[in-house]
C-alpha positions as CSV (number, residue, x, y, z in Angstrom):
1,M,0.0,0.1,-0.1
2,R,1.3,3.5,-0.7
3,Q,2.4,5.4,2.4
4,Q,-0.1,8.2,1.7
5,N,-3.5,7.6,0.6
6,V,-5.6,10.6,0.0
7,R,-9.0,10.8,-1.3
8,A,-11.1,13.7,-2.7
9,C,-14.9,13.2,-3.3
10,V,-18.0,15.0,-4.0
11,L,-21.3,13.5,-2.3
12,S,-24.7,14.3,-2.6
13,L,-25.2,14.1,1.1
14,A,-22.6,15.0,3.7
15,L,-20.9,12.1,5.5
16,L,-19.4,14.3,8.6
17,A,-22.6,16.4,8.7
18,A,-24.7,13.6,10.4
19,A,-22.4,14.0,13.2
20,F,-24.0,17.3,14.0
21,A,-27.0,17.8,11.9
22,A,-29.0,14.6,12.2
23,P,-32.4,16.3,11.9
24,V,-31.6,17.0,8.2
25,F,-31.3,13.4,7.5
26,A,-33.4,11.7,10.3
27,A,-36.7,9.8,8.7
28,D,-39.5,8.5,10.8
29,E,-40.4,5.8,8.2
30,P,-38.3,4.1,5.6
31,D,-40.9,5.4,3.0
32,P,-40.0,7.2,-0.3
33,K,-42.4,10.0,0.5
34,E,-40.5,10.5,3.7
35,K,-37.2,10.5,1.9
36,D,-38.4,13.0,-0.5
37,K,-38.6,15.5,2.4
38,Q,-34.9,15.3,3.1
39,L,-32.7,18.1,2.5
40,E,-30.0,17.2,-0.2
41,L,-26.7,18.7,0.5
42,I,-23.4,19.0,-1.8
43,S,-20.2,18.4,-0.1
44,R,-16.6,17.7,-0.8
45,G,-14.4,15.5,1.3
46,F,-10.6,15.2,1.9
47,Y,-9.1,12.5,3.7
48,L,-5.4,12.0,4.5
49,S,-4.5,8.5,5.8
50,P,-4.8,7.6,8.6
51,N,-7.3,9.8,10.2
52,L,-7.3,13.5,8.9
53,V,-10.6,14.5,7.4
54,R,-12.1,17.7,6.2
55,Q,-15.7,18.1,4.9
56,E,-17.1,21.2,3.3
57,I,-20.8,21.2,3.4
58,Q,-22.7,23.7,1.3
59,V,-25.8,24.7,3.0
60,P,-28.4,27.7,1.8
61,N,-26.3,30.9,1.9
62,A,-23.2,29.5,3.6
63,K,-20.6,26.9,3.5
64,I,-19.9,24.7,6.8
65,I,-16.4,23.0,7.3
66,V,-15.9,20.3,9.6
67,V,-12.3,19.1,10.4
68,F,-11.2,16.0,12.3
69,D,-7.7,15.7,13.1
70,G,-7.6,12.2,14.5
71,T,-8.1,13.6,18.1
72,K,-10.7,16.3,18.1
73,A,-13.1,17.7,15.6
74,W,-14.3,21.4,14.9
75,Q,-16.8,23.2,12.8
76,M,-15.9,26.2,11.0
77,L,-19.0,28.6,10.2
78,P,-18.7,32.2,8.6
79,G,-16.9,34.0,11.5
80,D,-17.0,31.3,14.0
81,V,-15.2,28.1,15.2
82,R,-17.0,25.4,17.4
83,Y,-15.4,22.4,18.6
84,L,-17.5,19.4,18.8
85,S,-18.0,17.3,21.7
86,D,-15.8,14.4,22.8
87,D,-18.7,12.1,21.9
88,A,-18.8,13.5,18.3
89,S,-15.2,13.0,17.8
90,M,-15.3,9.6,18.8
91,Q,-18.3,8.8,16.4
92,I,-16.2,10.3,13.8
93,M,-13.3,8.2,14.6
94,A,-15.5,5.2,14.6
95,D,-17.0,5.8,11.3
96,L,-13.3,6.3,9.8
97,A,-12.4,2.9,11.3
98,R,-15.4,1.3,9.6
99,S,-15.3,3.2,6.4
100,N,-11.6,2.8,5.8
101,L,-11.2,-0.7,6.9
102,F,-9.3,-1.8,3.9
103,L,-7.0,1.1,3.7
104,M,-5.6,-0.1,7.0
105,K,-3.4,-3.0,8.4
106,P,-5.7,-6.0,8.0
107,P,-6.9,-7.5,11.4
108,A,-5.5,-10.5,12.8
109,R,-6.9,-13.8,11.8
110,D,-8.0,-14.8,15.3
111,Q,-10.5,-11.7,15.2
112,I,-12.4,-12.7,12.1
113,R,-14.9,-15.4,11.8
114,F,-17.1,-16.9,8.8
115,L,-20.9,-17.0,10.1
116,R,-22.9,-17.8,7.1
117,E,-24.0,-17.3,3.6
118,E,-26.9,-14.7,3.1
119,E,-28.7,-13.1,0.1
120,V,-28.4,-9.0,0.1
121,D,-30.5,-7.3,-2.6
122,G,-30.5,-10.5,-4.8
123,R,-26.8,-11.1,-4.4
124,M,-25.3,-14.0,-2.6
125,S,-22.8,-12.9,0.2
126,E,-20.6,-14.5,2.7
127,V,-21.1,-12.8,6.0
128,I,-17.8,-12.3,8.0
129,E,-17.7,-11.0,11.4
130,L,-14.9,-9.0,12.8
131,N,-14.4,-9.0,16.5
132,D,-13.4,-5.5,17.2
133,V,-13.7,-2.6,15.1
134,A,-14.0,0.7,16.8
135,N,-14.7,-1.4,20.0
136,M,-17.7,-3.1,18.5
137,P,-18.2,-6.3,16.3
138,L,-18.5,-5.5,12.5
139,R,-20.2,-7.9,10.1
140,L,-19.2,-7.5,6.4
141,F,-21.4,-9.1,3.6
142,V,-18.9,-9.9,0.9
143,D,-20.4,-10.5,-2.5
144,K,-19.4,-14.2,-3.7
145,E,-18.9,-13.1,-7.4
146,T,-17.2,-9.8,-7.0
147,G,-15.6,-9.7,-3.6
148,D,-17.1,-6.4,-3.1
149,V,-18.5,-5.6,0.7
150,I,-22.2,-4.8,-0.4
151,K,-23.4,-4.4,3.4
152,K,-22.0,-3.7,6.7
153,M,-23.8,-4.2,10.2
154,F,-22.9,-2.9,13.5
155,V,-24.3,-1.4,16.6
156,G,-22.8,2.2,17.4
157,D,-23.5,5.6,18.5
158,T,-25.3,7.7,15.9
159,P,-26.7,11.3,15.8
160,T,-29.9,10.0,17.1
161,G,-28.3,7.5,19.7
162,L,-27.2,4.1,19.9
163,A,-28.7,2.1,17.1
164,Q,-28.2,-1.0,14.9
165,V,-26.9,0.3,11.6
166,A,-27.1,-1.4,8.3
167,E,-25.2,0.2,5.3
168,F,-25.9,-1.0,1.8
169,C,-23.3,-0.4,-0.6
170,S,-23.7,-0.5,-4.6
171,D,-22.3,1.1,-7.8
172,F,-18.7,0.0,-7.0
173,R,-16.1,1.3,-9.3
174,T,-12.1,1.1,-9.4
175,I,-10.3,4.3,-8.5
176,D,-6.4,4.0,-8.6
177,G,-6.5,0.4,-7.9
178,Y,-9.3,0.8,-5.1
179,R,-12.8,-0.6,-5.4
180,W,-15.1,1.8,-4.1
181,P,-19.0,2.1,-3.6
182,F,-20.5,5.3,-5.2
183,V,-23.8,4.8,-3.5
184,K,-24.5,3.9,0.2
185,R,-27.9,3.7,1.9
186,V,-28.1,3.8,5.6
187,L,-30.7,2.1,8.0
188,R,-30.8,2.8,11.8
189,N,-32.9,0.3,13.4
190,G,-34.5,-0.6,10.3
191,K,-35.4,2.8,9.2
192,F,-34.0,5.0,6.5
193,A,-31.5,7.4,7.8
194,L,-29.4,8.7,4.8
195,E,-28.1,8.0,1.4
196,T,-24.9,9.3,0.0
197,T,-24.0,9.5,-3.8
198,T,-20.3,10.0,-4.7
199,H,-20.1,12.1,-8.0
200,N,-16.1,12.1,-8.2
201,M,-13.2,10.7,-6.3
202,K,-9.7,10.7,-6.6
203,F,-6.6,9.1,-4.7
204,N,-3.1,10.3,-4.2
205,V,-3.6,13.8,-5.3
206,G,-0.9,15.1,-2.8
207,F,-2.7,16.9,-0.1
208,T,-0.8,17.9,3.0
209,K,-2.1,18.2,6.6
210,A,-2.3,21.8,6.3
211,D,-4.3,21.4,3.5
212,V,-6.8,19.1,5.3
213,T,-7.0,20.8,8.5
214,Q,-6.7,24.6,7.8
């Protein structure tokens, strides 16, 4: 793996925005009519391995910037900087551990076990459980034909509290040698929470720490 893995992507919904703007994404029922009521946001994300993140989120009449430096997170508004809570920072760190699982050192073999085969959205998958990812078990549903992780399941902190989370991934594309899902749909306790669509992604574009955190 390259020493420095950097990604820049444009999303239709903001990933880190969920850490402080849950009402934007929360839905009472997994119903298309409810989903239509959601506010669509455009954002640009920057990631510098292993844990530096910047998210620029365009909202009506303003741009909000969220930065996480691996220890703490802060939100930059026009004329103001606000540090997020320790709980929010830990939530972002856990999300990074799950999202970038295959960019990091693989887990030890004794931390992995095969559970069963299961169908996901019409695709047969092998269900593999990792004992400890962000202090919680993580289940990966691996497409038997493509090897893509088409679903993840875990219990973790969310903007609406502790929940069982299911992430369904699709529209996989190979970018600079990495397979990445360009569409992700998230359910919390069986109810629709958010959907992200990636429009553009680039790896290894030469960002520095200062580019991400300032």
